[in-house]
BANU-820431 format. One record per atom (N, C-alpha, C): residue in one letter; chain; atom name; x, y, z. Coordinates in Angstrom, 2 decimals. Example, Ala and Ser with C-alpha at 12.3 -4.5 7.8 and 13.67 -1.06 7.14 Angstrom:
// BANU-820431
+--------+--------+-------+---------+---------+---------+
! residu ! chaine ! atome !       u !       v !       w !
+--------+--------+-------+---------+---------+---------+
!      A !      A !     N !   13.19 !   -5.69 !    7.80 !
!      A !      A !    CA !   12.30 !   -4.50 !    7.80 !
!      A !      A !     C !   13.20 !   -3.30 !    7.80 !
!      S !      A !     N !   12.85 !   -2.25 !    7.08 !
!      S !      A !    CA !   13.67 !   -1.06 !    7.14 !
!      S !      A !     C !   12.90 !    0.03 !    7.87 !
+--------+--------+-------+---------+---------+---------+
//
This chain:
// BANU-820431
+--------+--------+-------+---------+---------+---------+
! residu ! chaine ! atome !       u !       v !       w !
+--------+--------+-------+---------+---------+---------+
!      M !      A !     N !    0.83 !   -0.94 !    0.14 !
!      M !      A !    CA !    0.05 !   -0.05 !    0.29 !
!      M !      A !     C !    0.82 !    1.17 !    0.12 !
!      L !      A !     N !    0.55 !    2.19 !   -1.09 !
!      L !      A !    CA !    1.09 !    3.47 !   -1.01 !
!      L !      A !     C !    0.76 !    4.43 !   -0.21 !
!      F !      A !     N !    1.23 !    5.41 !    0.36 !
!      F !      A !    CA !    0.65 !    6.33 !    0.87 !
!      F !      A !     C !    2.12 !    7.45 !    0.71 !
!      G !      A !     N !    1.61 !    8.55 !   -0.13 !
!      G !      A !    CA !    2.19 !    9.80 !   -0.11 !
!      G !      A !     C !    3.50 !    9.42 !   -1.13 !
!      G !      A !     N !    3.41 !    8.24 !   -1.71 !
!      G !      A !    CA !    4.46 !    8.07 !   -2.52 !
!      G !      A !     C !    5.80 !    7.23 !   -1.81 !
!      R !      A !     N !    5.41 !    6.71 !   -0.84 !
!      R !      A !    CA !    6.11 !    5.79 !   -0.13 !
!      R !      A !     C !    5.35 !    4.36 !    0.44 !
!      E !      A !     N !    5.87 !    3.61 !    0.21 !
!      E !      A !    CA !    5.45 !    2.30 !    0.59 !
!      E !      A !     C !    5.51 !    2.11 !    2.26 !
!      L !      A !     N !    3.73 !    1.87 !    2.63 !
!      L !      A !    CA !    4.17 !    1.68 !    4.28 !
!      L !      A !     C !    4.63 !    0.69 !    4.98 !
!      P !      A !     N !    5.45 !    0.75 !    5.85 !
!      P !      A !    CA !    6.06 !   -0.52 !    6.24 !
!      P !      A !     C !    5.25 !   -1.58 !    6.29 !
!      E !      A !     N !    5.70 !   -2.68 !    6.88 !
!      E !      A !    CA !    4.81 !   -3.88 !    6.48 !
!      E !      A !     C !    4.20 !   -3.94 !    8.27 !
!      R !      A !     N !    3.20 !   -3.66 !    8.17 !
!      R !      A !    CA !    2.69 !   -3.74 !    9.43 !
!      R !      A !     C !    1.09 !   -4.44 !    9.36 !
!      P !      A !     N !    0.41 !   -4.98 !   10.23 !
!      P !      A !    CA !   -0.56 !   -5.76 !   10.28 !
!      P !      A !     C !   -1.63 !   -4.47 !    9.68 !
!      L !      A !     N !   -2.74 !   -5.14 !    8.62 !
!      L !      A !    CA !   -3.81 !   -4.23 !    7.80 !
!      L !      A !     C !   -4.53 !   -2.95 !    9.07 !
!      W !      A !     N !   -4.78 !   -3.64 !   10.37 !
!      W !      A !    CA !   -5.80 !   -2.77 !   10.94 !
!      W !      A !     C !   -4.58 !   -1.34 !   11.38 !
!      V !      A !     N !   -3.21 !   -1.67 !   11.51 !
!      V !      A !    CA !   -2.65 !   -0.72 !   11.64 !
!      V !      A !     C !   -2.28 !    0.37 !   10.42 !
!      R !      A !     N !   -2.13 !    0.07 !    9.40 !
!      R !      A !    CA !   -2.02 !    0.65 !    8.22 !
!      R !      A !     C !   -3.36 !    1.62 !    7.80 !
!      L !      A !     N !   -4.64 !    1.05 !    8.07 !
!      L !      A !    CA !   -5.45 !    1.36 !    7.74 !
!      L !      A !     C !   -6.08 !    2.67 !    9.42 !
!      L !      A !     N !   -5.57 !    2.40 !   10.25 !
!      L !      A !    CA !   -5.42 !    3.40 !   11.08 !
!      L !      A !     C !   -4.68 !    4.30 !   10.98 !
!      T !      A !     N !   -3.52 !    4.33 !   10.64 !
!      T !      A !    CA !   -2.61 !    5.59 !   10.03 !
!      T !      A !     C !   -3.19 !    6.41 !    8.92 !
!      V !      A !     N !   -3.88 !    5.56 !    7.99 !
!      V !      A !    CA !   -4.34 !    6.57 !    6.63 !
!      V !      A !     C !   -5.69 !    7.07 !    7.67 !
!      A !      A !     N !   -6.74 !    6.88 !    8.47 !
!      A !      A !    CA !   -7.66 !    7.66 !    9.23 !
!      A !      A !     C !   -7.12 !    8.56 !    9.91 !
!      L !      A !     N !   -6.17 !    8.42 !   10.87 !
!      L !      A !    CA !   -5.47 !    9.45 !   11.19 !
!      L !      A !     C !   -4.80 !   10.35 !   10.59 !
!      V !      A !     N !   -4.53 !   10.34 !    9.77 !
!      V !      A !    CA !   -3.91 !   11.02 !    8.52 !
!      V !      A !     C !   -5.33 !   12.45 !    7.91 !
!      L !      A !     N !   -6.29 !   11.36 !    7.33 !
!      L !      A !    CA !   -7.37 !   11.58 !    6.80 !
!      L !      A !     C !   -8.12 !   13.06 !    8.10 !
!      Y !      A !     N !   -8.38 !   12.20 !    9.14 !
!      Y !      A !    CA !   -8.76 !   12.98 !   10.67 !
!      Y !      A !     C !   -8.29 !   14.45 !   10.74 !
!      V !      A !     N !   -6.49 !   14.38 !   10.34 !
!      V !      A !    CA !   -6.08 !   15.55 !   10.74 !
!      V !      A !     C !   -6.07 !   16.76 !    9.17 !
!      A !      A !     N !   -6.06 !   16.09 !    8.44 !
!      A !      A !    CA !   -6.04 !   16.60 !    7.23 !
!      A !      A !     C !   -7.68 !   17.41 !    6.87 !
!      W !      A !     N !   -8.85 !   16.66 !    7.56 !
!      W !      A !    CA !  -10.24 !   17.30 !    7.14 !
!      W !      A !     C !  -10.57 !   18.91 !    7.55 !
!      P !      A !     N !  -10.06 !   19.30 !    8.26 !
!      P !      A !    CA !  -10.31 !   21.00 !    8.37 !
!      P !      A !     C !   -9.58 !   21.99 !    7.24 !
!      V !      A !     N !   -8.82 !   21.34 !    6.61 !
!      V !      A !    CA !   -8.26 !   21.97 !    5.34 !
!      V !      A !     C !   -9.04 !   21.55 !    4.10 !
!      V !      A !     N !   -9.73 !   20.28 !    4.07 !
!      V !      A !    CA !  -10.03 !   19.71 !    3.28 !
!      V !      A !     C !  -11.50 !   20.03 !    3.15 !
!      K !      A !     N !  -12.15 !   20.53 !    4.17 !
!      K !      A !    CA !  -13.43 !   20.25 !    4.28 !
!      K !      A !     C !  -13.83 !   21.34 !    4.22 !
!      P !      A !     N !  -13.42 !   22.83 !    3.81 !
!      P !      A !    CA !  -14.27 !   23.96 !    2.65 !
!      P !      A !     C !  -14.46 !   23.66 !    1.33 !
!      G !      A !     N !  -12.94 !   23.27 !    0.94 !
!      G !      A !    CA !  -13.22 !   22.43 !   -0.50 !
!      G !      A !     C !  -14.20 !   21.81 !   -0.95 !
!      V !      A !     N !  -14.74 !   20.54 !   -0.04 !
!      V !      A !    CA !  -15.72 !   19.88 !   -0.30 !
!      V !      A !     C !  -17.04 !   20.27 !    0.00 !
!      A !      A !     N !  -16.86 !   21.46 !    0.63 !
!      A !      A !    CA !  -18.37 !   21.99 !    0.68 !
!      A !      A !     C !  -18.57 !   23.01 !   -0.53 !
!      S !      A !     N !  -17.55 !   23.68 !   -0.90 !
!      S !      A !    CA !  -17.71 !   24.18 !   -1.88 !
!      S !      A !     C !  -17.91 !   23.71 !   -2.78 !
!      L !      A !     N !  -17.34 !   22.78 !   -3.41 !
!      L !      A !    CA !  -17.91 !   21.67 !   -4.51 !
!      L !      A !     C !  -19.53 !   21.26 !   -4.69 !
!      Q !      A !     N !  -19.60 !   21.13 !   -3.04 !
!      Q !      A !    CA !  -21.19 !   20.71 !   -2.93 !
!      Q !      A !     C !  -22.32 !   21.76 !   -3.47 !
!      D !      A !     N !  -21.84 !   22.75 !   -3.09 !
!      D !      A !    CA !  -22.25 !   24.14 !   -3.28 !
!      D !      A !     C !  -22.83 !   24.28 !   -5.37 !
!      M !      A !     N !  -21.17 !   23.95 !   -5.83 !
!      M !      A !    CA !  -21.59 !   24.19 !   -7.19 !
!      M !      A !     C !  -22.20 !   23.11 !   -8.25 !
!      F !      A !     N !  -22.03 !   21.95 !   -7.38 !
!      F !      A !    CA !  -22.46 !   20.91 !   -8.30 !
!      F !      A !     C !  -23.48 !   20.08 !   -7.74 !
!      L !      A !     N !  -24.26 !   20.32 !   -6.19 !
!      L !      A !    CA !  -25.15 !   19.09 !   -5.99 !
!      L !      A !     C !  -26.48 !   20.46 !   -5.55 !
!      K !      A !     N !  -26.87 !   21.68 !   -6.45 !
!      K !      A !    CA !  -27.60 !   22.83 !   -5.86 !
!      K !      A !     C !  -29.01 !   21.99 !   -5.07 !
!      M !      A !     N !  -29.50 !   22.63 !   -4.51 !
!      M !      A !    CA !  -31.41 !   22.16 !   -4.15 !
!      M !      A !     C !  -32.09 !   22.58 !   -5.54 !
!      S !      A !     N !  -32.93 !   22.23 !   -5.44 !
!      S !      A !    CA !  -33.96 !   22.24 !   -6.30 !
!      S !      A !     C !  -34.78 !   23.54 !   -6.28 !
!      A !      A !     N !  -35.67 !   23.69 !   -7.62 !
!      A !      A !    CA !  -36.80 !   25.18 !   -7.53 !
!      A !      A !     C !  -37.46 !   24.73 !   -6.23 !
!      E !      A !     N !  -37.94 !   23.49 !   -5.92 !
!      E !      A !    CA !  -39.15 !   23.51 !   -5.32 !
!      E !      A !     C !  -38.23 !   23.51 !   -3.83 !
!      E !      A !     N !  -37.25 !   23.45 !   -3.52 !
!      E !      A !    CA !  -36.51 !   23.11 !   -2.10 !
!      E !      A !     C !  -36.44 !   24.79 !   -2.27 !
!      A !      A !     N !  -35.69 !   25.57 !   -3.34 !
!      A !      A !    CA !  -35.32 !   26.80 !   -2.68 !
!      A !      A !     C !  -36.87 !   27.55 !   -2.52 !
!      A !      A !     N !  -37.73 !   27.17 !   -3.22 !
!      A !      A !    CA !  -39.15 !   27.86 !   -2.87 !
!      A !      A !     C !  -39.60 !   27.83 !   -1.31 !
!      S !      A !     N !  -39.73 !   26.84 !   -0.81 !
!      S !      A !    CA !  -39.91 !   26.54 !    0.46 !
!      S !      A !     C !  -39.07 !   27.35 !    1.09 !
!      Q !      A !     N !  -37.19 !   27.42 !    0.73 !
!      Q !      A !    CA !  -37.03 !   28.03 !    1.82 !
!      Q !      A !     C !  -36.93 !   29.95 !    1.94 !
!      L !      A !     N !  -37.26 !   30.06 !    0.51 !
!      L !      A !    CA !  -37.81 !   31.61 !    0.31 !
!      L !      A !     C !  -39.22 !   31.70 !    1.13 !
!      G !      A !     N !  -39.93 !   30.80 !    1.26 !
!      G !      A !    CA !  -41.15 !   31.09 !    2.04 !
!      G !      A !     C !  -40.93 !   31.11 !    3.24 !
!      R !      A !     N !  -39.87 !   31.09 !    3.96 !
!      R !      A !    CA !  -40.07 !   30.79 !    5.27 !
!      R !      A !     C !  -39.00 !   31.78 !    5.75 !
!      R !      A !     N !  -38.70 !   32.75 !    4.80 !
!      R !      A !    CA !  -38.14 !   34.27 !    5.20 !
!      R !      A !     C !  -39.18 !   35.38 !    5.36 !
!      R !      A !     N !  -39.56 !   35.61 !    6.01 !
!      R !      A !    CA !  -40.61 !   36.46 !    6.48 !
!      R !      A !     C !  -39.81 !   37.92 !    6.07 !
!      S !      A !     N !  -38.54 !   38.15 !    6.42 !
!      S !      A !    CA !  -38.33 !   39.57 !    6.20 !
!      S !      A !     C !  -38.28 !   39.86 !    4.80 !
!      L !      A !     N !  -38.24 !   38.99 !    3.97 !
!      L !      A !    CA !  -38.69 !   39.30 !    2.47 !
!      L !      A !     C !  -40.18 !   40.14 !    1.93 !
!      F !      A !     N !  -41.03 !   39.20 !    2.54 !
!      F !      A !    CA !  -42.42 !   39.96 !    2.61 !
!      F !      A !     C !  -42.65 !   41.07 !    3.00 !
!      G !      A !     N !  -41.95 !   42.03 !    3.44 !
!      G !      A !    CA !  -42.34 !   43.56 !    3.57 !
!      G !      A !     C !  -43.01 !   43.66 !    5.15 !
!      P !      A !     N !  -43.31 !   44.49 !    5.55 !
!      P !      A !    CA !  -43.95 !   45.12 !    6.94 !
!      P !      A !     C !  -45.13 !   44.66 !    7.25 !
!      M !      A !     N !  -46.04 !   44.56 !    6.29 !
!      M !      A !    CA !  -47.22 !   43.50 !    5.87 !
!      M !      A !     C !  -47.20 !   42.55 !    5.20 !
!      P !      A !     N !  -46.80 !   41.61 !    5.19 !
!      P !      A !    CA !  -46.85 !   40.22 !    4.25 !
!      P !      A !     C !  -48.11 !   39.82 !    3.87 !
!      A !      A !     N !  -48.23 !   39.44 !    2.71 !
!      A !      A !    CA !  -49.53 !   38.97 !    2.23 !
!      A !      A !     C !  -50.27 !   37.53 !    2.86 !
!      P !      A !     N !  -50.94 !   37.31 !    2.87 !
!      P !      A !    CA !  -51.58 !   36.37 !    3.47 !
!      P !      A !     C !  -51.31 !   34.76 !    3.21 !
!      D !      A !     N !  -51.04 !   35.11 !    1.92 !
!      D !      A !    CA !  -50.02 !   34.02 !    0.78 !
!      D !      A !     C !  -49.04 !   34.40 !   -0.05 !
!      P !      A !     N !  -47.91 !   34.33 !    0.58 !
!      P !      A !    CA !  -47.12 !   34.50 !   -0.45 !
!      P !      A !     C !  -46.97 !   33.89 !   -1.87 !
!      D !      A !     N !  -47.27 !   32.77 !   -1.80 !
!      D !      A !    CA !  -47.24 !   32.06 !   -3.05 !
!      D !      A !     C !  -46.22 !   32.25 !   -3.93 !
!      V !      A !     N !  -45.21 !   31.36 !   -3.04 !
!      V !      A !    CA !  -43.68 !   31.62 !   -3.79 !
!      V !      A !     C !  -43.10 !   30.68 !   -4.87 !
!      R !      A !     N !  -43.21 !   30.87 !   -5.82 !
!      R !      A !    CA !  -42.49 !   30.26 !   -7.35 !
!      R !      A !     C !  -41.23 !   30.61 !   -7.63 !
!      C !      A !     N !  -40.10 !   29.20 !   -8.14 !
!      C !      A !    CA !  -39.35 !   29.34 !   -8.49 !
!      C !      A !     C !  -38.65 !   28.86 !  -10.08 !
!      E !      A !     N !  -38.28 !   29.37 !  -10.60 !
!      E !      A !    CA !  -37.69 !   28.85 !  -12.10 !
!      E !      A !     C !  -36.48 !   28.85 !  -12.26 !
!      P !      A !     N !  -35.72 !   27.86 !  -13.47 !
!      P !      A !    CA !  -34.31 !   28.63 !  -13.52 !
!      P !      A !     C !  -34.17 !   29.74 !  -13.71 !
!      G !      A !     N !  -33.02 !   30.11 !  -13.46 !
!      G !      A !    CA !  -32.40 !   31.82 !  -13.43 !
!      G !      A !     C !  -31.59 !   32.14 !  -14.95 !
!      S !      A !     N !  -31.35 !   32.87 !  -14.81 !
!      S !      A !    CA !  -30.36 !   33.87 !  -15.74 !
!      S !      A !     C !  -29.82 !   34.38 !  -14.94 !
!      D !      A !     N !  -28.97 !   35.57 !  -15.98 !
!      D !      A !    CA !  -27.85 !   36.87 !  -15.42 !
!      D !      A !     C !  -27.09 !   36.38 !  -14.03 !
!      G !      A !     N !  -26.78 !   34.75 !  -14.17 !
!      G !      A !    CA !  -26.13 !   34.29 !  -13.14 !
!      G !      A !     C !  -26.37 !   34.03 !  -11.91 !
!      W !      A !     N !  -27.84 !   33.70 !  -12.16 !
!      W !      A !    CA !  -28.89 !   33.43 !  -10.78 !
!      W !      A !     C !  -29.24 !   32.12 !  -10.99 !
!      D !      A !     N !  -29.42 !   31.38 !   -9.78 !
!      D !      A !    CA !  -29.66 !   29.83 !   -9.92 !
!      D !      A !     C !  -30.95 !   29.83 !  -10.47 !
!      Y !      A !     N !  -31.63 !   30.78 !   -9.69 !
!      Y !      A !    CA !  -33.35 !   30.87 !   -9.83 !
!      Y !      A !     C !  -34.02 !   32.45 !   -9.74 !
!      V !      A !     N !  -34.97 !   32.46 !  -10.49 !
!      V !      A !    CA !  -35.59 !   33.58 !  -10.16 !
!      V !      A !     C !  -36.98 !   32.99 !   -9.63 !
!      C !      A !     N !  -37.56 !   33.70 !   -8.45 !
!      C !      A !    CA !  -38.41 !   33.42 !   -7.86 !
!      C !      A !     C !  -39.19 !   34.75 !   -7.23 !
!      S !      A !     N !  -40.81 !   34.23 !   -7.78 !
!      S !      A !    CA !  -41.42 !   35.55 !   -7.54 !
!      S !      A !     C !  -42.39 !   35.28 !   -6.44 !
!      Y !      A !     N !  -43.22 !   36.32 !   -5.30 !
!      Y !      A !    CA !  -44.01 !   36.04 !   -4.66 !
!      Y !      A !     C !  -45.35 !   37.01 !   -4.57 !
!      N !      A !     N !  -45.89 !   36.90 !   -3.66 !
!      N !      A !    CA !  -47.12 !   38.25 !   -3.28 !
!      N !      A !     C !  -46.25 !   39.16 !   -2.19 !
!      Y !      A !     N !  -46.11 !   40.31 !   -2.28 !
!      Y !      A !    CA !  -45.36 !   41.32 !   -1.75 !
!      Y !      A !     C !  -47.17 !   42.09 !   -1.06 !
!      Q !      A !     N !  -46.97 !   41.78 !    0.25 !
!      Q !      A !    CA !  -48.14 !   43.00 !    0.74 !
!      Q !      A !     C !  -49.29 !   42.20 !    0.36 !
!      S !      A !     N !  -49.89 !   41.97 !   -1.00 !
!      S !      A !    CA !  -51.11 !   41.40 !   -1.26 !
!      S !      A !     C !  -50.89 !   40.89 !   -2.38 !
!      K !      A !     N !  -51.96 !   39.97 !   -2.95 !
!      K !      A !    CA !  -52.02 !   39.29 !   -3.46 !
!      K !      A !     C !  -52.48 !   39.94 !   -5.06 !
!      L !      A !     N !  -52.15 !   41.10 !   -5.21 !
!      L !      A !    CA !  -52.37 !   42.21 !   -6.55 !
!      L !      A !     C !  -50.60 !   42.75 !   -6.85 !
!      H !      A !     N !  -49.97 !   42.09 !   -5.76 !
!      H !      A !    CA !  -48.60 !   43.24 !   -6.67 !
!      H !      A !     C !  -47.12 !   41.57 !   -5.87 !
!      R !      A !     N !  -46.81 !   41.51 !   -7.02 !
!      R !      A !    CA !  -46.48 !   40.35 !   -7.01 !
!      R !      A !     C !  -44.50 !   41.02 !   -7.28 !
!      V !      A !     N !  -43.47 !   40.42 !   -6.46 !
!      V !      A !    CA !  -42.37 !   40.94 !   -7.19 !
!      V !      A !     C !  -41.27 !   39.74 !   -7.06 !
!      K !      A !     N !  -40.05 !   39.88 !   -8.14 !
!      K !      A !    CA !  -39.38 !   38.89 !   -8.26 !
!      K !      A !     C !  -37.51 !   39.14 !   -7.46 !
!      V !      A !     N !  -37.39 !   38.20 !   -7.43 !
!      V !      A !    CA !  -35.54 !   38.24 !   -6.67 !
!      V !      A !     C !  -34.99 !   37.11 !   -7.20 !
!      G !      A !     N !  -33.85 !   37.22 !   -7.39 !
!      G !      A !    CA !  -32.61 !   36.12 !   -8.19 !
!      G !      A !     C !  -32.07 !   35.67 !   -6.72 !
!      V !      A !     N !  -32.20 !   34.12 !   -6.47 !
!      V !      A !    CA !  -31.39 !   33.47 !   -5.49 !
!      V !      A !     C !  -29.93 !   32.66 !   -6.28 !
!      L !      A !     N !  -29.37 !   32.83 !   -5.39 !
!      L !      A !    CA !  -28.35 !   32.02 !   -5.86 !
!      L !      A !     C !  -28.31 !   30.44 !   -4.74 !
!      A !      A !     N !  -28.26 !   29.12 !   -5.14 !
!      A !      A !    CA !  -28.72 !   28.37 !   -4.32 !
!      A !      A !     C !  -27.47 !   27.30 !   -3.93 !
!      G !      A !     N !  -27.18 !   26.71 !   -2.45 !
!      G !      A !    CA !  -26.21 !   25.84 !   -2.34 !
!      G !      A !     C !  -26.79 !   24.61 !   -2.48 !
!      H !      A !     N !  -26.17 !   23.52 !   -1.77 !
!      H !      A !    CA !  -26.64 !   22.38 !   -1.56 !
!      H !      A !     C !  -27.41 !   22.03 !   -0.61 !
!      E !      A !     N !  -27.49 !   23.16 !    0.95 !
!      E !      A !    CA !  -28.04 !   23.22 !    1.63 !
!      E !      A !     C !  -29.01 !   24.23 !    2.13 !
!      S !      A !     N !  -28.53 !   25.52 !    2.02 !
!      S !      A !    CA !  -28.97 !   26.88 !    2.21 !
!      S !      A !     C !  -29.17 !   27.69 !    0.94 !
!      L !      A !     N !  -30.12 !   28.73 !    0.63 !
!      L !      A !    CA !  -29.82 !   29.77 !   -0.21 !
!      L !      A !     C !  -28.52 !   30.70 !    0.59 !
!      T !      A !     N !  -27.50 !   30.67 !   -0.50 !
!      T !      A !    CA !  -26.42 !   31.92 !   -0.58 !
!      T !      A !     C !  -25.94 !   33.38 !   -0.63 !
!      R !      A !     N !  -27.34 !   33.54 !   -1.65 !
!      R !      A !    CA !  -27.56 !   34.76 !   -1.64 !
!      R !      A !     C !  -29.14 !   34.70 !   -2.55 !
!      I !      A !     N !  -29.78 !   36.33 !   -1.98 !
!      I !      A !    CA !  -31.02 !   36.63 !   -2.70 !
!      I !      A !     C !  -30.65 !   38.41 !   -2.91 !
!      S !      A !     N !  -31.40 !   38.53 !   -3.77 !
!      S !      A !    CA !  -30.80 !   39.83 !   -4.46 !
!      S !      A !     C !  -32.29 !   40.37 !   -3.85 !
!      A !      A !     N !  -32.23 !   42.13 !   -4.21 !
!      A !      A !    CA !  -33.04 !   42.74 !   -3.63 !
!      A !      A !     C !  -34.42 !   42.76 !   -4.28 !
!      P !      A !     N !  -35.96 !   42.77 !   -3.87 !
!      P !      A !    CA !  -36.74 !   42.65 !   -4.82 !
!      P !      A !     C !  -36.67 !   43.59 !   -6.15 !
!      H !      A !     N !  -37.15 !   42.77 !   -6.78 !
!      H !      A !    CA !  -37.71 !   43.77 !   -8.39 !
!      H !      A !     C !  -38.94 !   43.43 !   -8.82 !
!      E !      A !     N !  -39.74 !   44.80 !   -9.99 !
!      E !      A !    CA !  -40.97 !   44.35 !  -10.23 !
!      E !      A !     C !  -40.84 !   43.34 !  -11.22 !
!      M !      A !     N !  -42.03 !   42.78 !  -11.36 !
!      M !      A !    CA !  -42.15 !   41.66 !  -12.16 !
!      M !      A !     C !  -41.83 !   42.30 !  -13.97 !
!      T !      A !     N !  -42.17 !   43.59 !  -13.94 !
!      T !      A !    CA !  -41.59 !   43.72 !  -15.57 !
!      T !      A !     C !  -40.13 !   44.14 !  -15.69 !
!      A !      A !     N !  -39.06 !   44.01 !  -14.45 !
!      A !      A !    CA !  -38.03 !   44.19 !  -14.82 !
!      A !      A !     C !  -37.44 !   43.08 !  -15.64 !
!      K !      A !     N !  -36.50 !   43.67 !  -16.54 !
!      K !      A !    CA !  -35.72 !   42.63 !  -17.39 !
!      K !      A !     C !  -34.44 !   42.18 !  -16.83 !
!      R !      A !     N !  -33.78 !   42.67 !  -15.92 !
!      R !      A !    CA !  -32.67 !   42.02 !  -15.40 !
!      R !      A !     C !  -32.52 !   42.26 !  -14.05 !
!      I !      A !     N !  -32.23 !   41.07 !  -12.91 !
!      I !      A !    CA !  -32.26 !   41.30 !  -11.75 !
!      I !      A !     C !  -30.82 !   41.72 !  -11.33 !
!      T !      A !     N !  -30.64 !   42.84 !  -10.72 !
!      T !      A !    CA !  -29.56 !   43.02 !  -10.58 !
!      T !      A !     C !  -28.86 !   42.29 !   -9.11 !
!      A !      A !     N !  -27.55 !   42.77 !   -8.77 !
!      A !      A !    CA !  -27.17 !   41.94 !   -7.26 !
!      A !      A !     C !  -27.12 !   43.19 !   -6.22 !
!      T !      A !     N !  -27.72 !   44.70 !   -6.79 !
!      T !      A !    CA !  -27.41 !   45.37 !   -5.89 !
!      T !      A !     C !  -28.58 !   45.43 !   -5.21 !
!      G !      A !     N !  -27.82 !   45.27 !   -3.56 !
!      G !      A !    CA !  -29.09 !   45.08 !   -2.44 !
!      G !      A !     C !  -29.19 !   43.92 !   -1.65 !
!      A !      A !     N !  -28.56 !   42.73 !   -2.29 !
!      A !      A !    CA !  -28.49 !   41.63 !   -2.40 !
!      A !      A !     C !  -27.70 !   41.21 !   -0.72 !
!      F !      A !     N !  -28.04 !   39.96 !   -0.46 !
!      F !      A !    CA !  -27.43 !   39.90 !    0.77 !
!      F !      A !     C !  -27.07 !   38.55 !    0.82 !
!      V !      A !     N !  -26.27 !   38.03 !    1.27 !
!      V !      A !    CA !  -25.62 !   36.63 !    1.67 !
!      V !      A !     C !  -26.43 !   36.08 !    2.95 !
!      S !      A !     N !  -26.80 !   35.02 !    2.88 !
!      S !      A !    CA !  -27.48 !   34.42 !    4.22 !
!      S !      A !     C !  -26.40 !   33.54 !    4.63 !
!      G !      A !     N !  -26.57 !   33.45 !    5.97 !
!      G !      A !    CA !  -25.47 !   32.48 !    6.58 !
!      G !      A !     C !  -26.52 !   31.21 !    6.80 !
!      R !      A !     N !  -24.98 !   30.33 !    6.99 !
!      R !      A !    CA !  -25.39 !   28.87 !    6.80 !
!      R !      A !     C !  -25.95 !   28.50 !    8.39 !
+--------+--------+-------+---------+---------+---------+
//
């Protein structure tokens, strides 16, 4: 068994496996951010999951939230993973936001834009905590 380009000394299998496990355990704090970054890049949450998480954020719905926010998300453009729309203060006023999604949480949400806006800009966007 090679480890680091060198042959591990002839020891029982359990000792060699324990050595490899110990090295991986010590290296995990260095490796973990890279693993999380790769998960966020390739294992994005679905549009339905994004809509569900966005629906739980009451701060987005204004001082007097609509009784039924009716959050809907669809594939995004202009660098956003999803473009989500919801009722803002009443069922007659819908707005949309751009959303960047990770594998477990929403990582960035734009400021609300009117439904007629052609592009969703990052101005006023905030990064959510994990």
